[in-house]
ROKERO-689574 format. One record per residue (C-alpha): residue number from 1; residue in three letters; z, y, x. Coordinates in Angstrom, 1 decimal, decimal comma. Each point is the difference from the previous one (the first is absolute). Layout:
BEGIN
<pt num="NUM" residu="ALA" up="Z" north="Y" east="X"/>
...
This chain:
BEGIN
<pt num="1" residu="MET" up="2,1" north="-17,3" east="0,8"/>
<pt num="2" residu="GLY" up="-0,5" north="-1,6" east="4,1"/>
<pt num="3" residu="GLY" up="2,2" north="-2,9" east="-0,8"/>
<pt num="4" residu="HIS" up="-2,1" north="-1,1" east="-2,8"/>
<pt num="5" residu="ALA" up="-3,3" north="0,4" east="1,9"/>
<pt num="6" residu="VAL" up="1,6" north="-2,1" east="3,1"/>
<pt num="7" residu="SER" up="0,7" north="-2,6" east="-3,1"/>
<pt num="8" residu="ARG" up="-3,2" north="-0,3" east="-1,2"/>
<pt num="9" residu="ARG" up="-1,7" north="0,0" east="3,6"/>
<pt num="10" residu="TYR" up="2,4" north="-2,8" east="0,7"/>
<pt num="11" residu="LEU" up="-0,7" north="-2,0" east="-3,3"/>
<pt num="12" residu="ALA" up="-4,1" north="0,1" east="0,9"/>
<pt num="13" residu="ASP" up="0,7" north="-0,9" east="3,4"/>
<pt num="14" residu="VAL" up="1,9" north="-3,3" east="-1,7"/>
<pt num="15" residu="ALA" up="-2,7" north="-0,2" east="-2,4"/>
<pt num="16" residu="LEU" up="-2,8" north="-0,3" east="3,1"/>
<pt num="17" residu="ALA" up="2,0" north="-2,7" east="1,7"/>
<pt num="18" residu="VAL" up="0,5" north="-2,1" east="-3,1"/>
<pt num="19" residu="VAL" up="-3,8" north="0,6" east="-1,0"/>
<pt num="20" residu="VAL" up="-1,0" north="-1,2" east="3,7"/>
<pt num="21" residu="GLY" up="2,7" north="-3,0" east="0,0"/>
<pt num="22" residu="ALA" up="-1,6" north="-1,1" east="-2,8"/>
<pt num="23" residu="LEU" up="-3,2" north="-0,3" east="0,5"/>
<pt num="24" residu="VAL" up="0,3" north="-1,5" east="3,4"/>
<pt num="25" residu="MET" up="2,5" north="-2,4" east="-1,0"/>
<pt num="26" residu="THR" up="-2,3" north="-1,1" east="-3,3"/>
<pt num="27" residu="THR" up="-2,7" north="-0,3" east="2,7"/>
<pt num="28" residu="ALA" up="2,0" north="-2,2" east="2,3"/>
<pt num="29" residu="ALA" up="1,1" north="-2,1" east="-2,9"/>
<pt num="30" residu="PHE" up="-3,5" north="-1,5" east="-0,3"/>
<pt num="31" residu="ASP" up="0,1" north="-1,4" east="3,0"/>
<pt num="32" residu="SER" up="1,8" north="-3,2" east="0,5"/>
<pt num="33" residu="ASP" up="1,0" north="0,1" east="3,5"/>
<pt num="34" residu="THR" up="2,3" north="3,4" east="-0,5"/>
<pt num="35" residu="THR" up="3,9" north="-0,6" east="0,7"/>
<pt num="36" residu="ALA" up="3,0" north="1,6" east="-0,6"/>
<pt num="37" residu="VAL" up="-0,4" north="1,7" east="3,2"/>
<pt num="38" residu="ASP" up="-3,0" north="1,8" east="-0,5"/>
<pt num="39" residu="TYR" up="1,0" north="1,3" east="-3,6"/>
<pt num="40" residu="ALA" up="3,0" north="1,1" east="2,0"/>
<pt num="41" residu="LEU" up="-2,4" north="2,1" east="2,3"/>
<pt num="42" residu="ILE" up="-1,7" north="0,8" east="-2,6"/>
<pt num="43" residu="ALA" up="3,0" north="1,7" east="-2,0"/>
<pt num="44" residu="VAL" up="1,2" north="1,8" east="3,3"/>
<pt num="45" residu="SER" up="-3,4" north="1,6" east="0,6"/>
<pt num="46" residu="SER" up="-0,4" north="0,9" east="-3,5"/>
<pt num="47" residu="ALA" up="3,7" north="1,4" east="-0,6"/>
<pt num="48" residu="ALA" up="0,2" north="2,2" east="3,0"/>
<pt num="49" residu="LEU" up="-2,6" north="2,1" east="-1,4"/>
<pt num="50" residu="ALA" up="2,6" north="1,6" east="-2,9"/>
<pt num="51" residu="PHE" up="1,6" north="1,8" east="3,4"/>
<pt num="52" residu="HIS" up="-3,4" north="1,2" east="1,7"/>
<pt num="53" residu="ARG" up="1,2" north="3,5" east="-1,0"/>
<pt num="54" residu="ALA" up="3,2" north="-0,2" east="1,4"/>
<pt num="55" residu="ALA" up="-1,0" north="-2,1" east="3,3"/>
<pt num="56" residu="PRO" up="-4,1" north="1,2" east="0,2"/>
<pt num="57" residu="ARG" up="-0,1" north="-2,0" east="4,0"/>
<pt num="58" residu="ALA" up="2,4" north="-3,1" east="-1,0"/>
<pt num="59" residu="VAL" up="-1,6" north="-0,7" east="-3,1"/>
<pt num="60" residu="PRO" up="-3,4" north="-0,9" east="1,5"/>
<pt num="61" residu="ALA" up="1,5" north="-2,0" east="3,1"/>
<pt num="62" residu="VAL" up="1,5" north="-2,2" east="-2,6"/>
<pt num="63" residu="ALA" up="-2,6" north="-0,5" east="-2,2"/>
<pt num="64" residu="ALA" up="-2,4" north="-0,6" east="3,2"/>
<pt num="65" residu="VAL" up="2,4" north="-2,6" east="1,5"/>
<pt num="66" residu="SER" up="0,9" north="-1,9" east="-3,3"/>
<pt num="67" residu="GLY" up="-3,5" north="0,3" east="-1,1"/>
<pt num="68" residu="GLY" up="-1,3" north="-1,2" east="3,5"/>
<pt num="69" residu="ALA" up="2,6" north="-2,9" east="0,3"/>
<pt num="70" residu="TYR" up="-1,3" north="-1,0" east="-3,8"/>
<pt num="71" residu="VAL" up="-3,8" north="-0,4" east="1,0"/>
<pt num="72" residu="LEU" up="0,6" north="-2,0" east="3,0"/>
<pt num="73" residu="HIS" up="2,2" north="-2,2" east="-1,8"/>
<pt num="74" residu="ALA" up="-2,2" north="-0,5" east="-3,2"/>
<pt num="75" residu="HIS" up="-3,2" north="1,1" east="1,0"/>
<pt num="76" residu="PRO" up="-0,4" north="2,5" east="-3,4"/>
<pt num="77" residu="GLY" up="-2,8" north="1,9" east="-1,1"/>
<pt num="78" residu="PRO" up="-0,8" north="3,7" east="0,0"/>
<pt num="79" residu="VAL" up="2,5" north="0,4" east="-2,9"/>
<pt num="80" residu="SER" up="3,0" north="-0,3" east="2,6"/>
<pt num="81" residu="ALA" up="-1,1" north="3,2" east="1,4"/>
<pt num="82" residu="LEU" up="1,0" north="2,3" east="-2,9"/>
<pt num="83" residu="PRO" up="4,0" north="0,5" east="1,2"/>
<pt num="84" residu="VAL" up="-1,1" north="1,4" east="3,0"/>
<pt num="85" residu="PHE" up="-3,1" north="1,4" east="-1,3"/>
<pt num="86" residu="ALA" up="2,7" north="2,3" east="-2,1"/>
<pt num="87" residu="ALA" up="2,1" north="0,6" east="2,7"/>
<pt num="88" residu="ALA" up="-2,5" north="1,2" east="2,2"/>
<pt num="89" residu="LEU" up="-1,2" north="2,5" east="-2,7"/>
<pt num="90" residu="GLY" up="3,6" north="1,2" east="-0,8"/>
<pt num="91" residu="ALA" up="0,2" north="0,6" east="3,8"/>
<pt num="92" residu="VAL" up="-3,2" north="2,1" east="0,4"/>
<pt num="93" residu="ARG" up="1,1" north="1,9" east="-2,7"/>
<pt num="94" residu="LEU" up="3,3" north="0,7" east="1,3"/>
<pt num="95" residu="GLY" up="-1,8" north="1,3" east="3,3"/>
<pt num="96" residu="HIS" up="0,5" north="-3,5" east="2,2"/>
<pt num="97" residu="ARG" up="-3,6" north="-0,7" east="0,6"/>
<pt num="98" residu="GLY" up="0,4" north="-1,9" east="3,6"/>
<pt num="99" residu="TYR" up="3,0" north="-1,6" east="-1,0"/>
<pt num="100" residu="ALA" up="-2,0" north="-1,3" east="-3,5"/>
<pt num="101" residu="ALA" up="-3,3" north="-1,1" east="2,0"/>
<pt num="102" residu="ALA" up="1,9" north="-1,8" east="2,5"/>
<pt num="103" residu="THR" up="2,3" north="-2,1" east="-2,2"/>
<pt num="104" residu="SER" up="-3,3" north="-0,6" east="-1,9"/>
<pt num="105" residu="GLY" up="-1,5" north="-1,4" east="3,0"/>
<pt num="106" residu="VAL" up="2,6" north="-2,5" east="0,9"/>
<pt num="107" residu="PHE" up="-0,8" north="-1,2" east="-3,2"/>
<pt num="108" residu="LEU" up="-3,6" north="-0,2" east="0,4"/>
<pt num="109" residu="ALA" up="0,8" north="-2,0" east="2,9"/>
<pt num="110" residu="ALA" up="2,2" north="-2,4" east="-1,5"/>
<pt num="111" residu="TYR" up="-2,8" north="-0,3" east="-2,7"/>
<pt num="112" residu="PHE" up="-2,6" north="-0,3" east="2,6"/>
<pt num="113" residu="ALA" up="1,6" north="-3,3" east="1,5"/>
<pt num="114" residu="THR" up="0,3" north="-1,7" east="-3,3"/>
<pt num="115" residu="GLY" up="-3,8" north="-0,6" east="-0,7"/>
<pt num="116" residu="PRO" up="-1,3" north="-3,5" east="0,3"/>
<pt num="117" residu="THR" up="-3,7" north="1,2" east="1,2"/>
<pt num="118" residu="THR" up="-1,1" north="3,1" east="1,5"/>
<pt num="119" residu="GLN" up="-2,4" north="1,1" east="-2,6"/>
<pt num="120" residu="GLN" up="3,2" north="-0,1" east="-2,6"/>
<pt num="121" residu="VAL" up="2,3" north="1,9" east="2,4"/>
<pt num="122" residu="VAL" up="-2,6" north="2,6" east="0,6"/>
<pt num="123" residu="GLU" up="-0,5" north="0,3" east="-3,6"/>
<pt num="124" residu="ARG" up="3,6" north="0,3" east="-1,2"/>
<pt num="125" residu="THR" up="1,1" north="2,2" east="2,9"/>
<pt num="126" residu="ALA" up="-2,9" north="2,0" east="-0,4"/>
<pt num="127" residu="LEU" up="1,0" north="0,7" east="-3,6"/>
<pt num="128" residu="LEU" up="3,5" north="0,3" east="0,4"/>
<pt num="129" residu="ALA" up="-1,0" north="2,3" east="2,6"/>
<pt num="130" residu="GLY" up="-2,0" north="2,3" east="-2,4"/>
<pt num="131" residu="TRP" up="3,0" north="0,2" east="-2,3"/>
<pt num="132" residu="PHE" up="2,4" north="1,1" east="2,4"/>
<pt num="133" residu="LEU" up="-2,4" north="2,4" east="1,0"/>
<pt num="134" residu="SER" up="-0,8" north="1,5" east="-3,1"/>
<pt num="135" residu="ALA" up="4,1" north="-0,1" east="-0,7"/>
<pt num="136" residu="VAL" up="0,0" north="2,4" east="3,4"/>
<pt num="137" residu="VAL" up="-2,7" north="2,5" east="-1,8"/>
<pt num="138" residu="ALA" up="1,3" north="-0,2" east="-3,2"/>
<pt num="139" residu="GLY" up="3,8" north="1,0" east="1,5"/>
<pt num="140" residu="MET" up="-1,2" north="2,5" east="1,8"/>
<pt num="141" residu="ALA" up="-2,1" north="1,5" east="-2,8"/>
<pt num="142" residu="ASP" up="2,9" north="0,2" east="-2,2"/>
<pt num="143" residu="ARG" up="2,0" north="1,5" east="2,6"/>
<pt num="144" residu="ASN" up="-2,2" north="2,8" east="0,5"/>
<pt num="145" residu="TRP" up="-0,2" north="0,4" east="-3,7"/>
<pt num="146" residu="GLN" up="3,7" north="0,2" east="-0,3"/>
<pt num="147" residu="ALA" up="0,0" north="2,8" east="3,0"/>
<pt num="148" residu="TYR" up="-2,7" north="1,9" east="-1,5"/>
<pt num="149" residu="LEU" up="2,1" north="0,0" east="-3,7"/>
<pt num="150" residu="ARG" up="3,5" north="1,1" east="1,6"/>
<pt num="151" residu="GLN" up="-2,2" north="2,5" east="2,1"/>
<pt num="152" residu="THR" up="-1,7" north="1,4" east="-3,3"/>
<pt num="153" residu="GLU" up="3,4" north="0,1" east="-1,7"/>
<pt num="154" residu="GLN" up="1,8" north="1,9" east="2,7"/>
<pt num="155" residu="ARG" up="-2,8" north="2,3" east="-0,1"/>
<pt num="156" residu="ALA" up="0,2" north="0,7" east="-3,7"/>
<pt num="157" residu="LEU" up="3,7" north="0,3" east="-0,1"/>
<pt num="158" residu="GLU" up="-0,4" north="2,4" east="3,4"/>
<pt num="159" residu="ALA" up="-2,6" north="2,1" east="-2,2"/>
<pt num="160" residu="GLU" up="2,6" north="0,1" east="-2,8"/>
<pt num="161" residu="ARG" up="2,5" north="1,0" east="1,9"/>
<pt num="162" residu="THR" up="-1,9" north="2,7" east="1,7"/>
<pt num="163" residu="ARG" up="-1,1" north="1,7" east="-3,4"/>
<pt num="164" residu="GLU" up="3,1" north="-0,4" east="-1,5"/>
<pt num="165" residu="GLU" up="1,3" north="2,2" east="3,2"/>
<pt num="166" residu="ALA" up="-3,1" north="2,3" east="-0,2"/>
<pt num="167" residu="ALA" up="0,9" north="0,4" east="-3,5"/>
<pt num="168" residu="LEU" up="3,9" north="0,4" east="0,6"/>
<pt num="169" residu="ARG" up="-0,9" north="2,7" east="2,4"/>
<pt num="170" residu="ARG" up="-2,4" north="2,0" east="-2,1"/>
<pt num="171" residu="ALA" up="2,1" north="0,2" east="-2,6"/>
<pt num="172" residu="GLY" up="3,1" north="1,2" east="2,2"/>
<pt num="173" residu="GLU" up="-2,5" north="2,7" east="1,4"/>
<pt num="174" residu="GLU" up="-1,0" north="1,3" east="-3,7"/>
<pt num="175" residu="ARG" up="3,8" north="-0,2" east="-0,8"/>
<pt num="176" residu="LEU" up="0,1" north="2,4" east="2,7"/>
<pt num="177" residu="ARG" up="-2,6" north="2,5" east="-0,8"/>
<pt num="178" residu="ILE" up="1,4" north="-0,2" east="-3,5"/>
<pt num="179" residu="ALA" up="3,2" north="1,2" east="1,3"/>
<pt num="180" residu="ARG" up="-1,1" north="2,4" east="2,2"/>
<pt num="181" residu="GLU" up="-2,6" north="1,9" east="-2,9"/>
<pt num="182" residu="LEU" up="3,0" north="-0,2" east="-2,4"/>
<pt num="183" residu="HIS" up="2,1" north="1,6" east="2,2"/>
<pt num="184" residu="ASP" up="-2,2" north="2,9" east="1,3"/>
<pt num="185" residu="SER" up="-1,6" north="0,1" east="-3,8"/>
<pt num="186" residu="LEU" up="3,8" north="-0,1" east="-1,8"/>
<pt num="187" residu="THR" up="2,8" north="0,6" east="2,0"/>
<pt num="188" residu="HIS" up="-0,9" north="3,4" east="0,6"/>
<pt num="189" residu="SER" up="-0,9" north="1,4" east="-3,2"/>
<pt num="190" residu="ILE" up="3,4" north="-1,7" east="-1,7"/>
<pt num="191" residu="SER" up="2,0" north="1,7" east="2,8"/>
<pt num="192" residu="ILE" up="-1,0" north="3,1" east="-1,1"/>
<pt num="193" residu="VAL" up="0,5" north="-0,5" east="-3,2"/>
<pt num="194" residu="LYS" up="3,5" north="-1,2" east="0,4"/>
<pt num="195" residu="LEU" up="0,8" north="3,0" east="2,4"/>
<pt num="196" residu="GLN" up="-1,1" north="2,7" east="-2,6"/>
<pt num="197" residu="ALA" up="1,9" north="-1,7" east="-2,5"/>
<pt num="198" residu="GLY" up="3,0" north="0,0" east="2,0"/>
<pt num="199" residu="VAL" up="-0,6" north="3,5" east="0,8"/>
<pt num="200" residu="ALA" up="-0,5" north="1,3" east="-3,6"/>
<pt num="201" residu="VAL" up="3,1" north="-2,2" east="-0,8"/>
<pt num="202" residu="HIS" up="2,2" north="1,6" east="2,8"/>
<pt num="203" residu="LEU" up="-1,5" north="3,6" east="-1,1"/>
<pt num="204" residu="ALA" up="1,1" north="-0,5" east="-3,5"/>
<pt num="205" residu="ARG" up="3,8" north="-1,1" east="0,8"/>
<pt num="206" residu="LYS" up="0,5" north="2,6" east="2,9"/>
<pt num="207" residu="ARG" up="-1,1" north="2,8" east="-3,4"/>
<pt num="208" residu="GLY" up="2,3" north="-1,8" east="-2,0"/>
<pt num="209" residu="GLU" up="-3,0" north="-0,6" east="-2,6"/>
<pt num="210" residu="GLU" up="-0,5" north="-3,5" east="-2,4"/>
<pt num="211" residu="ILE" up="-2,4" north="-2,6" east="2,2"/>
<pt num="212" residu="PRO" up="-2,8" north="-0,8" east="-2,2"/>
<pt num="213" residu="PRO" up="0,6" north="-3,9" east="-0,8"/>
<pt num="214" residu="ALA" up="-3,9" north="-0,7" east="1,0"/>
<pt num="215" residu="LEU" up="0,9" north="1,6" east="3,5"/>
<pt num="216" residu="LEU" up="2,8" north="-2,2" east="0,4"/>
<pt num="217" residu="ALA" up="-2,1" north="-2,9" east="-1,2"/>
<pt num="218" residu="ILE" up="-2,9" north="0,8" east="2,4"/>
<pt num="219" residu="GLN" up="2,5" north="0,3" east="3,0"/>
<pt num="220" residu="ASP" up="1,5" north="-3,6" east="-0,9"/>
<pt num="221" residu="ALA" up="-3,6" north="-1,8" east="-0,3"/>
<pt num="222" residu="SER" up="-1,1" north="1,6" east="2,9"/>
<pt num="223" residu="GLY" up="2,9" north="-1,4" east="2,0"/>
<pt num="224" residu="GLU" up="-0,7" north="-3,6" east="-1,9"/>
<pt num="225" residu="ALA" up="-3,6" north="0,3" east="1,1"/>
<pt num="226" residu="MET" up="0,7" north="0,7" east="3,7"/>
<pt num="227" residu="ARG" up="2,6" north="-3,1" east="0,0"/>
<pt num="228" residu="GLU" up="-3,0" north="-2,1" east="-1,6"/>
<pt num="229" residu="LEU" up="-2,5" north="1,3" east="2,0"/>
<pt num="230" residu="ARG" up="1,9" north="-0,7" east="3,6"/>
<pt num="231" residu="ALA" up="1,0" north="-3,5" east="-1,4"/>
<pt num="232" residu="THR" up="-3,9" north="-0,5" east="-1,1"/>
<pt num="233" residu="LEU" up="-0,8" north="0,5" east="3,5"/>
<pt num="234" residu="GLU" up="2,6" north="-2,1" east="1,3"/>
<pt num="235" residu="ILE" up="-1,2" north="-2,7" east="-1,6"/>
<pt num="236" residu="LEU" up="-3,8" north="0,9" east="1,0"/>
<pt num="237" residu="ARG" up="1,2" north="0,0" east="3,7"/>
<pt num="238" residu="THR" up="2,5" north="-2,9" east="-0,1"/>
<pt num="239" residu="ASP" up="-1,3" north="-2,5" east="-2,9"/>
<pt num="240" residu="GLU" up="3,7" north="-0,4" east="-0,9"/>
<pt num="241" residu="PRO" up="2,0" north="0,5" east="-2,9"/>
<pt num="242" residu="THR" up="2,0" north="3,2" east="-0,6"/>
<pt num="243" residu="GLY" up="2,5" north="-0,2" east="-2,7"/>
<pt num="244" residu="THR" up="1,2" north="-2,5" east="-2,7"/>
<pt num="245" residu="PRO" up="-0,1" north="0,2" east="-3,8"/>
<pt num="246" residu="ALA" up="3,7" north="0,8" east="0,4"/>
<pt num="247" residu="LEU" up="-0,9" north="2,8" east="1,7"/>
<pt num="248" residu="LEU" up="-2,6" north="1,7" east="-2,4"/>
<pt num="249" residu="VAL" up="2,2" north="-1,2" east="-2,9"/>
<pt num="250" residu="GLU" up="2,6" north="2,7" east="1,8"/>
<pt num="251" residu="ARG" up="-2,2" north="2,7" east="0,8"/>
<pt num="252" residu="ALA" up="-1,5" north="0,1" east="-3,7"/>
<pt num="253" residu="CYS" up="3,6" north="-0,5" east="-1,5"/>
<pt num="254" residu="ALA" up="0,7" north="3,4" east="2,0"/>
<pt num="255" residu="ALA" up="-3,0" north="1,6" east="-1,4"/>
<pt num="256" residu="GLY" up="1,3" north="-0,1" east="-3,2"/>
<pt num="257" residu="LEU" up="-1,7" north="-3,3" east="-1,5"/>
<pt num="258" residu="ALA" up="1,9" north="-2,3" east="-1,5"/>
<pt num="259" residu="VAL" up="-0,5" north="-3,4" east="1,9"/>
<pt num="260" residu="GLU" up="1,7" north="-3,6" east="0,2"/>
<pt num="261" residu="LEU" up="-0,7" north="-2,8" east="2,6"/>
<pt num="262" residu="THR" up="0,7" north="-3,6" east="-0,7"/>
<pt num="263" residu="VAL" up="-0,6" north="-2,9" east="2,3"/>
<pt num="264" residu="THR" up="0,4" north="-3,3" east="-1,0"/>
<pt num="265" residu="GLY" up="-0,8" north="-3,2" east="2,0"/>
<pt num="266" residu="ALA" up="0,9" north="-1,0" east="3,9"/>
<pt num="267" residu="GLU" up="-0,9" north="3,4" east="1,1"/>
<pt num="268" residu="ARG" up="-1,3" north="-0,3" east="3,8"/>
<pt num="269" residu="PRO" up="-2,2" north="1,3" east="2,8"/>
<pt num="270" residu="LEU" up="-3,8" north="0,7" east="-0,9"/>
<pt num="271" residu="ALA" up="-3,0" north="-0,4" east="2,1"/>
<pt num="272" residu="ALA" up="-1,4" north="3,2" east="0,9"/>
<pt num="273" residu="THR" up="-2,8" north="0,5" east="-2,0"/>
<pt num="274" residu="VAL" up="1,8" north="-0,9" east="-2,6"/>
<pt num="275" residu="ASP" up="3,2" north="2,0" east="0,2"/>
<pt num="276" residu="ARG" up="-2,8" north="3,0" east="0,0"/>
<pt num="277" residu="ALA" up="-1,6" north="-0,8" east="-2,8"/>
<pt num="278" residu="VAL" up="3,2" north="-0,4" east="-2,0"/>
<pt num="279" residu="TYR" up="1,0" north="3,8" east="1,5"/>
<pt num="280" residu="ARG" up="-3,1" north="1,3" east="-1,1"/>
<pt num="281" residu="ILE" up="-0,3" north="-1,9" east="-3,4"/>
<pt num="282" residu="VAL" up="4,0" north="1,8" east="-0,8"/>
<pt num="283" residu="GLN" up="-1,3" north="2,8" east="1,5"/>
<pt num="284" residu="GLU" up="-2,9" north="0,5" east="-2,0"/>
<pt num="285" residu="ALA" up="1,2" north="-0,7" east="-3,4"/>
<pt num="286" residu="LEU" up="3,1" north="2,0" east="0,3"/>
<pt num="287" residu="THR" up="-2,3" north="3,3" east="1,2"/>
<pt num="288" residu="ASN" up="-2,1" north="-1,1" east="-3,3"/>
<pt num="289" residu="ALA" up="3,1" north="0,0" east="-1,8"/>
<pt num="290" residu="ALA" up="1,4" north="3,3" east="1,1"/>
<pt num="291" residu="ARG" up="-3,5" north="1,8" east="-0,8"/>
<pt num="292" residu="HIS" up="-0,8" north="-1,8" east="-3,5"/>
<pt num="293" residu="ALA" up="3,0" north="-1,6" east="-1,7"/>
<pt num="294" residu="GLY" up="2,0" north="3,3" east="-0,3"/>
<pt num="295" residu="ALA" up="3,9" north="-0,6" east="-0,7"/>
<pt num="296" residu="ALA" up="-0,6" north="-3,5" east="0,3"/>
<pt num="297" residu="LYS" up="2,3" north="-2,8" east="1,0"/>
<pt num="298" residu="VAL" up="-1,5" north="-2,4" east="3,1"/>
<pt num="299" residu="ASN" up="1,0" north="-3,0" east="0,8"/>
<pt num="300" residu="VAL" up="-0,8" north="-2,0" east="2,9"/>
<pt num="301" residu="GLN" up="0,2" north="-3,8" east="0,5"/>
<pt num="302" residu="LEU" up="-0,8" north="-2,6" east="3,0"/>
<pt num="303" residu="ALA" up="0,2" north="-3,4" east="-1,0"/>
<pt num="304" residu="TYR" up="0,2" north="-2,0" east="2,9"/>
<pt num="305" residu="GLY" up="-1,9" north="-3,6" east="-0,7"/>
<pt num="306" residu="ASP" up="-0,3" north="-3,1" east="2,5"/>
<pt num="307" residu="ASP" up="-3,4" north="0,9" east="0,6"/>
<pt num="308" residu="ASP" up="-0,5" north="3,8" east="-1,1"/>
<pt num="309" residu="LEU" up="1,5" north="3,4" east="-1,0"/>
<pt num="310" residu="THR" up="-0,6" north="1,4" east="-3,1"/>
<pt num="311" residu="ILE" up="0,3" north="3,9" east="-0,3"/>
<pt num="312" residu="ARG" up="0,4" north="1,7" east="-3,2"/>
<pt num="313" residu="VAL" up="0,5" north="3,6" east="-0,6"/>
<pt num="314" residu="GLU" up="0,2" north="1,4" east="-3,3"/>
<pt num="315" residu="ASP" up="0,8" north="3,2" east="-2,2"/>
<pt num="316" residu="ASP" up="0,7" north="0,6" east="-3,4"/>
<pt num="317" residu="GLY" up="-2,3" north="3,5" east="0,1"/>
<pt num="318" residu="THR" up="-2,8" north="1,2" east="-1,8"/>
<pt num="319" residu="ALA" up="-2,9" north="-2,7" east="0,5"/>
<pt num="320" residu="ASP" up="-1,6" north="-1,1" east="-2,8"/>
<pt num="321" residu="PRO" up="-1,4" north="-3,4" east="-0,3"/>
<pt num="322" residu="ASP" up="-2,8" north="1,0" east="-2,3"/>
<pt num="323" residu="ARG" up="-1,1" north="2,7" east="2,9"/>
<pt num="324" residu="PRO" up="0,2" north="-1,5" east="3,3"/>
<pt num="325" residu="PRO" up="-0,4" north="1,9" east="2,8"/>
<pt num="326" residu="ALA" up="-3,0" north="0,2" east="2,1"/>
<pt num="327" residu="PRO" up="0,7" north="-2,0" east="3,7"/>
<pt num="328" residu="GLY" up="0,4" north="3,0" east="2,6"/>
<pt num="329" residu="VAL" up="-0,2" north="-0,5" east="3,5"/>
<pt num="330" residu="GLY" up="3,3" north="-0,8" east="0,5"/>
<pt num="331" residu="LEU" up="0,0" north="-3,1" east="-2,5"/>
<pt num="332" residu="THR" up="-3,2" north="-0,9" east="1,4"/>
<pt num="333" residu="GLY" up="1,7" north="0,1" east="3,5"/>
<pt num="334" residu="MET" up="2,7" north="-2,1" east="-1,0"/>
<pt num="335" residu="ARG" up="-2,4" north="-2,8" east="-1,4"/>
<pt num="336" residu="GLU" up="-1,8" north="0,1" east="3,3"/>
<pt num="337" residu="ARG" up="3,4" north="-0,6" east="1,9"/>
<pt num="338" residu="VAL" up="0,7" north="-3,0" east="-2,6"/>
<pt num="339" residu="THR" up="-3,2" north="-1,5" east="-0,1"/>
<pt num="340" residu="ALA" up="-0,4" north="-0,4" east="3,9"/>
<pt num="341" residu="LEU" up="3,4" north="-1,5" east="0,0"/>
<pt num="342" residu="GLY" up="-1,3" north="-2,9" east="-2,4"/>
<pt num="343" residu="GLY" up="2,3" north="1,6" east="-2,9"/>
<pt num="344" residu="THR" up="-0,2" north="0,8" east="-3,4"/>
<pt num="345" residu="LEU" up="0,8" north="3,9" east="-1,9"/>
<pt num="346" residu="HIS" up="-0,1" north="0,8" east="-3,1"/>
<pt num="347" residu="THR" up="0,4" north="4,2" east="-1,3"/>
<pt num="348" residu="GLY" up="0,2" north="1,2" east="-3,2"/>
<pt num="349" residu="PRO" up="1,6" north="1,4" east="-3,0"/>
<pt num="350" residu="ARG" up="3,0" north="-2,0" east="-1,5"/>
<pt num="351" residu="ALA" up="-0,1" north="-1,2" east="-3,3"/>
<pt num="352" residu="GLU" up="3,2" north="1,9" east="-0,8"/>
<pt num="353" residu="GLY" up="-0,6" north="2,7" east="1,8"/>
<pt num="354" residu="GLY" up="-0,5" north="1,3" east="3,5"/>
<pt num="355" residu="PHE" up="-1,6" north="-1,3" east="3,3"/>
<pt num="356" residu="GLU" up="0,1" north="-3,2" east="1,6"/>
<pt num="357" residu="VAL" up="-1,0" north="-1,1" east="3,4"/>
<pt num="358" residu="ARG" up="0,5" north="-3,3" east="0,9"/>
<pt num="359" residu="ALA" up="-1,2" north="-2,1" east="3,4"/>
<pt num="360" residu="ARG" up="0,3" north="-3,3" east="1,0"/>
<pt num="361" residu="LEU" up="0,1" north="-0,7" east="4,0"/>
<pt num="362" residu="PRO" up="-0,5" north="-3,5" east="2,0"/>
<pt num="363" residu="LEU" up="2,8" north="0,3" east="2,5"/>
<pt num="364" residu="GLY" up="-1,7" north="-1,1" east="3,5"/>
<pt num="365" residu="GLU" up="2,5" north="-0,5" east="3,4"/>
<pt num="366" residu="THR" up="1,8" north="2,9" east="0,7"/>
<pt num="367" residu="GLY" up="-1,6" north="2,2" east="2,8"/>
């Protein structure tokens, strides 16, 4: 992008040199006394303008010397001052005001010596002096305006950066507050449930009594809830992923759910935000399958494309296309995660029976 901007600026400088040279040479062509030396001097003073950005001090000097030599030799009109005028304007825009004024003075001194009469000398020199003064003022005004624009842009960037930092800081503080609230309100209660269930199971075994399946389910569910709560709190405190879809599938299989994981495409590391979203999408889909699909088979598919990742979780449970379920908190949160990353989400019963969750997430840079 920077190379293209430099090329455009250089082409603009070349165009300026061509236009100025053409104007001066066209004017000189109407003078029958113009020689090849004069054309050469005009060409040198005009061609130097193409390099005024690269050599802002040398170009005004070259234009003033060659232009001064031309007016001393050919005694042309005021148009001969155009190359020196343009060079002085470019030097002022680049911050060389004193140097531009000095080289302009050299040219004016040469032009002053060419007038056949005092009145013509004064008139023409005053006219050119006004031109050069206008060039200096215009160059200074343009330089100040460019500086103002750069300063305004820097202030806008700084304000945007400050807003982003403040938003990130507030988000971090909110995550920590939520983590504390969850820990204080849920951890104790779930621990009590797990402890009581464990004591009841232990006493039943000690007495030789048959342990009710519901009691074992409570014990297992409370233990799983504690693990999930700790994982959630860890995410809120560190904002980093804490698991993989493969681990979720392994846990679901251990809990009695028939789950199969299929990965296609070139598997590769994901950006942290995408990694967390994939984990939560698969987790919520498996949780819903365990709750609502009954004794169903679940297929988890991760398809890596060149620019996106498709997550598909399907079961052959009891979901009916004619009676789609109302989205709950889990599906709503899943949709919010996918939308925030610029992806798409489809959830609903399948035509052949069962339920499907299909999400497409664009893949950004890894992080």
